[in-house]
Phi, psi and omega in degrees: 000137176281164175303321185283331173296322184284330184287312183305315178295319176294319182293321183291311184285343165294321178292323168308315182297324177297324180279001188080014184250147175232152176263127172214160178261144176230164174240134181196185180285146179293334176295330192268354184307315182293319180306308192292317174293321177298313177305312179290330172298317187287328178291323181287332184286341189073194171088187191292321182291323176291322176294322182290319177299320179287326175297314183284318178305317172297318180297314173305308183288331186290329179084356179292138169298139177309144178286143174282155171090012190285328176292312175314308177298321176296318167300321177292341186270359182292142181296336185280000181298131174090356176270149185269074177252134184281105181252021179293131188279129177279115179263124186240204175290139177287140171270142177278125180244130170263123184258000000 
């Protein structure tokens, strides 16, 4: 490899590092190539989708059993908690439906 090619690769990798990215190699099944590339691309984009994907992958790979009370905690984090909303269903006349 010529010096200019080595320099180009070094510059490319330093630009990746400035963006917080790193280039690495993984071994996997050929059938999973597209899946792994797509996953890596979405994780590199950042944002809420990447955070959700990272959380799911971390929980899946760690092998820890899921924590109890997750749905309850999610419901308690709702912005509607503490508001006085009347959620009682109004029972009215039954509609006739022709099938």
